[in-house]
C-alpha positions in Angstrom: 33.8 11.1 88.5 36.0 12.7 91.2 35.5 11.5 94.8 35.1 14.7 96.8 34.9 15.7 100.5 32.6 13.9 102.8 29.8 16.5 102.7 29.7 15.9 98.9 28.8 12.7 97.2 30.8 13.5 94.1 31.1 15.7 91.1 31.9 15.8 87.4 33.1 18.2 84.8 32.4 18.7 81.1 34.8 20.5 78.9 33.2 21.7 75.6 34.1 23.7 72.6 32.1 26.9 73.2 30.1 29.1 75.6 27.1 28.3 73.5 27.5 24.6 74.2 27.9 25.3 77.9 24.7 27.2 77.9 22.9 24.5 75.9 24.0 21.9 78.5 22.8 24.1 81.3 19.4 24.3 79.6 19.2 20.6 79.2 20.0 20.0 82.9 17.7 22.6 84.2 14.8 21.4 82.1 15.4 17.7 82.9 13.1 15.6 85.1 15.9 13.9 87.1 14.9 13.1 90.7 17.9 14.9 92.2 17.1 18.4 93.3 18.8 21.4 91.7 19.6 23.7 94.6 21.9 26.3 93.0 23.5 27.6 89.8 26.7 29.5 90.0 27.3 31.3 86.6 30.9 32.5 86.6 30.8 33.0 82.9 28.2 35.8 83.1 29.7 37.1 86.3 33.4 36.0 86.5 35.2 35.8 89.8 37.7 38.6 90.5 40.4 35.9 90.1 39.3 35.4 86.6 37.7 32.0 87.1 34.9 31.3 84.7 32.6 28.4 84.2 29.1 27.3 85.3 28.4 25.1 88.4 25.2 23.2 88.9 24.7 22.0 92.5 22.3 19.2 93.2 21.0 17.4 96.3 21.2 13.6 95.8 17.9 11.7 96.2 17.0 8.0 95.8 14.7 5.5 97.3 17.1 2.6 96.5 19.8 1.0 98.6 22.0 4.2 98.6 19.4 6.4 100.3 21.9 6.9 103.1 23.5 9.4 100.8 20.3 11.5 100.4 20.9 15.2 100.8 24.6 15.1 99.9 25.7 17.4 97.2 26.6 16.5 93.6 28.3 19.3 91.6 28.4 19.5 87.8 31.0 21.9 86.4 30.8 23.1 82.8 33.6 25.0 81.1 35.0 25.7 77.6 38.4 24.4 76.6 40.0 27.8 77.0 38.4 28.3 80.4 39.7 24.9 81.5 43.2 25.7 80.1 43.2 28.9 82.2 42.2 27.0 85.3 44.9 24.4 84.6 47.6 27.0 84.3 46.5 28.7 87.6 46.7 25.3 89.4 50.1 24.5 87.8 51.7 27.8 88.8 50.1 27.7 92.3 51.3 24.2 92.9 55.0 25.0 92.1 55.2 28.3 93.9 53.2 26.9 96.8 50.5 29.6 96.8 46.7 29.3 96.6 46.3 31.4 93.4 43.0 29.8 92.6 41.7 31.1 95.9 43.0 34.6 95.1 45.9 34.2 97.5 49.6 34.7 96.5 51.9 37.0 94.5 50.1 40.0 93.2 51.9 39.8 89.9 50.6 36.3 89.1 47.1 37.1 90.4 47.0 40.2 88.1 48.4 38.2 85.1 45.7 35.5 85.4 42.9 38.1 85.8 44.1 39.9 82.6 44.5 36.6 80.7 41.0 35.6 81.7 39.7 38.8 80.2 41.7 38.1 77.0 40.0 34.7 76.8 36.6 36.3 77.5 37.1 38.7 74.6 37.8 35.8 72.3 34.6 34.1 73.5 32.6 37.3 73.5 31.9 37.1 77.2 31.9 39.2 80.3 35.3 40.6 81.3 36.9 40.2 84.7 36.1 43.1 87.1 38.8 45.8 87.3 40.6 44.7 84.0 40.7 46.8 80.8 37.8 46.5 78.4 39.9 48.2 75.7 41.7 45.5 73.7 44.9 47.6 73.1 45.1 48.6 76.8 44.6 45.0 77.8 47.3 43.8 75.4 49.9 46.3 76.6 49.3 45.5 80.3 49.2 41.8 79.7 52.5 41.9 77.7 54.2 43.6 80.6 53.3 40.8 83.0 54.2 38.1 80.5 57.6 39.7 80.2 58.1 40.4 83.9 57.0 37.0 85.1 58.6 35.2 82.2 55.3 33.3 81.9 55.9 31.2 78.8 59.3 29.9 79.8 58.2 29.2 83.4 55.2 27.1 82.2 57.3 25.2 79.7 59.9 24.4 82.4 57.3 23.2 84.8 55.9 20.7 82.3 59.3 19.5 81.1 60.4 18.9 84.7 57.6 16.6 85.6 58.2 12.8 85.6 55.3 10.4 85.3 55.6 7.2 87.4 53.1 4.7 86.0 52.4 1.5 88.1 52.2 -1.8 86.2 48.6 -2.3 87.4 47.3 0.4 85.1 46.8 -2.0 82.3 43.0 -2.5 81.6 42.2 -0.3 84.5 38.9 1.6 85.0 39.9 3.7 88.0 43.1 5.7 88.4 44.7 7.3 91.4 46.8 10.3 90.5 49.3 11.6 93.1 51.1 14.9 92.3 54.2 15.7 94.3 55.6 19.0 93.2 58.6 18.8 95.5 59.7 15.6 93.9 58.4 16.8 90.5 56.5 13.5 89.9 52.9 12.4 89.3 52.3 8.8 90.2 49.5 7.0 88.3 48.0 3.8 89.8 45.3 1.8 88.0 42.5 -0.4 89.4 40.2 -2.8 87.7 36.4 -2.4 87.9 36.2 -4.9 90.8 38.8 -3.0 92.8 36.9 0.2 93.6 36.9 -0.4 97.4 40.7 -0.9 97.4 41.1 2.2 95.2 39.0 4.3 97.6 40.9 3.1 100.6 44.3 3.9 99.0 42.9 7.3 97.9 41.9 8.2 101.5 45.3 7.1 102.7 47.0 9.2 100.1 44.9 12.2 101.1 46.0 11.8 104.7 49.7 11.7 103.6 49.7 14.7 101.3 48.4 17.0 104.0 52.0 17.1 105.2 53.4 18.1 101.7 53.0 21.6 100.4 51.2 21.7 97.0 50.7 17.9 96.8 47.4 16.7 95.4 45.6 13.4 95.0 42.5 12.4 93.0 40.7 9.2 92.3 39.0 9.2 88.9 37.2 6.9 86.5 38.1 7.3 82.8 38.0 5.1 79.7 41.7 4.7 79.3 45.1 5.8 80.6 45.6 7.9 77.4 42.6 10.0 78.3 44.0 10.9 81.7 46.2 13.7 80.2 43.3 15.2 78.3 40.9 15.0 81.2 43.3 16.1 84.0 46.0 18.2 82.4 46.6 20.1 85.7 48.0 16.8 87.3 50.5 16.5 84.3 51.2 20.3 84.3 50.1 20.4 80.6 49.7 24.1 79.8 50.3 23.9 76.1 46.8 25.2 75.2 47.1 28.0 77.6 50.6 29.0 76.3 49.1 29.2 72.8 46.3 31.4 74.1 48.9 33.7 75.8 50.9 34.1 72.6 47.8 34.9 70.7 46.6 37.5 73.3 49.8 39.5 73.2 50.4 39.4 69.4 
């Protein structure tokens, strides 16, 4: 679970193999009898954002009659994506982090924004989904335009360089940890990983909040406190913090063949 802003209680994300599985999960959640109230569904697979972002978001209002009722009314968000959609989002965050531009908010260099919109449509065609607005529906036209941006921006080499340049600084306390604090500093080209045991959640939360305060002064810096089964699963679950764009690079190469 990712600890989010104060108006939100939290959120989680599931990465699955196909759009069909995403839709199956949406059906399971919308038909469930959980006590939290489903207040909105944002389907960015059926209607992709102009940036190219795709996925489905389920937004709930938390409700309980137990000791945590003080949190009632706060939002819980569930994000559902395919592996390729997640690889796209990871690449957007990676490039945006290093060039210090909010690409995922459709702000930044026009070339990169256009490339990611085109690449999202290429992925949508593979997944037989809706294309991004104002991108070619014809596969040949899409491939030609996409290839021009891949060459002009030197996309593959740039992404490989970003990943190779990053150093992971792992603290000794990560052994047998249940919670992990990830702190990405693109200016220093490092990601610091600090682990906390199950009984150290309060300390982890306090250090996360302190990290959030510090990174406001650093362009592109990010911090997240997460709960995962093991240190090894961090790279799979949060590839954007480790600038792992290998799956996206493979998708780019396939799209322009």
